[in-house]
BAKOLVEX-340061 format. One record per residue (C-alpha): residue in one letter; x, y, z. Coordinates in steps of 0.05 Angstrom, whole numbers, plus 32768, in hexadecimal, padded with zeros to 4 digits. Layout:
<sites>
aXYZ ...
</sites>
This chain:
<sites>
m7BA17DE87F5C s7B8F7E147F1F r7BC57E2C7EEF y7BB77E737F06 a7BBC7E627F50 a7BFC7E3B7F42 t7C1A7E797F1D m7C077EA77F57 m7C287E787F8B a7C677E767F62 c7C697EC37F5F l7C5A7EC87FAB l7C947E957FBA a7CC37EBC7F8B g7CB27EFE7FAD t7CBD7EE07FF1 t7D007EC67FDC l7D157F0A7FC1 a7CFD7F2E7FFB s7D247EFF802A a7D627F098001 a7D597F538001 s7D517F55804C d7D8F7F28805B p7DC47F50807E p7E047F5E8058 a7E427F358063 a7E6A7F5080A0 a7EA87F76808F k7EEA7F5680A5 p7EFD7F7180E9 v7F3D7F9D80E7 i7F757F7F810F a7F937FB6813C m7FDE7FBE812C e7FEB8008813D a80317FF78158 p805E7FC8812F l80737F85814D q809F7F4E8135 g80757F1E8109 d80467F5380EF f803A7F4880A4 w801B7F6A8069 t80137F498024 y80087F757FE8 e7FF17F697FA1 v80157F927F6C r7FED7FA27F2E d800E7FBE7EF1 e7FDF7FF07ED2 i80097FF17E91 s7FFF7FA67E84 g7FBE7FA07EAC k7FDA7F647ED1 v7FEF7F537F17 s80397F567F13 a804A7F3F7F5B v80327F287F9F r80637F437FD6 r80657F2A801C n80807F5A8053 i808E7F40809A v80AD7F6580D4 t80EB7F4380EC e81027F768120 v80EB7FB58141 t811A7FE58166 p810D802D8182 a812A804A8141 e811B80178109 i80EE7FE080EE s810A7FA780C6 v80DF7F858093 r80ED7F47806A v80D27F498025 t80C27F0D7FF8 t809E7F0B7FB3 d80747ECF7FA1 g80957EA47F6D k80DC7EBD7F7C e810F7E9F7FAA a81347EDF7FBC e81207F067FF8 g81327F4B8011 l81377F738050 n811C7FBA8054 i81307FE7808D y80FF801F80A0 d80FE805680D3 r80C280568104 s809B808280D5 w80A38050809B n80D480778073 l810380448050 k814980498064 n816A800B8044 t81587FD88011 g818A7FA97FF3 e81C37FD17FD6 w819E80127FDC k81A180408019 y8173807D801E q819480B4804A p817180C68075 g813480A38059 d810D809F8017 g80D280CC802D s809D80978023 g80868094806C i805680BC8094 h805580F680C4 a802980E08100 p7FF880F48119 l7FDA80FF80D4 k7FA3813280C3 i7F86814E8084 g7FAE81878068 d7FEF8172808B s802D8175805B w8078816A805F s80B3816C8030 f80ED813E802F s81328135800B a816580FB800B d819E80DC7FE9 d819480977FC9 v81D580747FCE n81EE80337FAE s8236802E7FC3 s82427FEA7FA2 k823280097F5C g824680507F6B f8201806F7F5F i81E880AB7F87 w81A480CB7F77 k818981097F97 r813F81077FA9 s811081407FC1 g80C6813C7FCA h808681527FEE s804C812D800F k800781458020 v7FCC81268045 v7F9481348014 g7F5A810F8034 q7F3C80D5805C e7F1D80998039 t7EFF8057804A i7F1C80248019 t7F0F7FDA800F t7F437FA77FF7 k7F477F5B7FFA a7F617F648040 g7F267F8A805B t7F097FCF8062 f7F3680068081 e7F30804F8097 t7F6B80718075 y7F8F80B2806C k7F9C80C18022 i7FE480DE8018 e7FFB80FB7FD5 t804680FA7FCA t806E81177F90 l80BA81117F8A l80F4811C7F5A r813380F27F56 r817381067F2F p81B780E27F2B t81F2810B7F42 n821B80F67F06 d81E8810C7ED1 p81B681417EEC s819481437EA7 r817381027EB7 k813781017EE7 h810380D47F04 e80BE80F47F17 i809580CA7F47 t804E80D47F5D a803280A77F93 m7FEF80A47FB9 t7FEE807E7FFB w7FB180688023 y7FCE80608068 a7FA4803B809C p7FB9804D80E4 a7F9680108101 i7FC77FE280DD d8002801480DC h800A80098091 w7FEF801B804D a7FB27FF78033 k7FBE800F7FEC r7FF180367FC4 t7FF7804F7F7D y803B805C7F61 v804980807F1D a8092808B7F07 r80AB80B17EC9 g80F180B57EAE n80FF80F57E8B g80B580FB7E7E h80A980B37E66 l807E80847E8E l80A6804E7EAD t807880307EE3 n802D80367EF5 n801D80057F2E v7FE27FFD7F5E i7FF77FD97F9E e7FBF7FBD7FCA l7FBE7F99800C v7FA27F538007 e7FB67F35804A y7FD47F4E808D g7FD87F3880D5 r7FFF7F308114 k80287EF2812C q7FFC7EC68156 
</sites>
């Protein structure tokens, strides 16, 4: 075979390989596990990225331990730490109790179902730590600002994007304040958030800037 013919053959083979690669179907997306109603054993694992340091600061595992008509109990563990906690939510995922803190009636971080774009609601609560004698007043507002398809390590989800702003002040020193802005991408199919951002400022100074993404979830087999 001449050098010219060999060169042409190599080009043809390369072209065939590239065409084959281009025509290969994309990898199938992970199927979404339907979890519209919470059950004991449901779990969600989140990776917390500290945007200030640029590093992953925690991997948190949440598993439902009990479901009643009024509440959902969730055991929370953090990779690399022995301690575990128990969060108590209402059926709309507003936090009511975590460790020493109680939120009366709830912290306002939950949803108002059924969600639709443009929906908004306000909330207020007392954050009470009886063992240390702390009481903070909180008030805030949430709005459904859109619908988005987002992809995390756990899969691809259809979500409602909810923007929340809130203000916290201690009753013993109203001059202090915490301002919090959160964005939640809530996925109805898994009855949980696929992603959250959380920015907190104390008297105008940045304290926390976290991105929290779902990396694993599922239902007890």
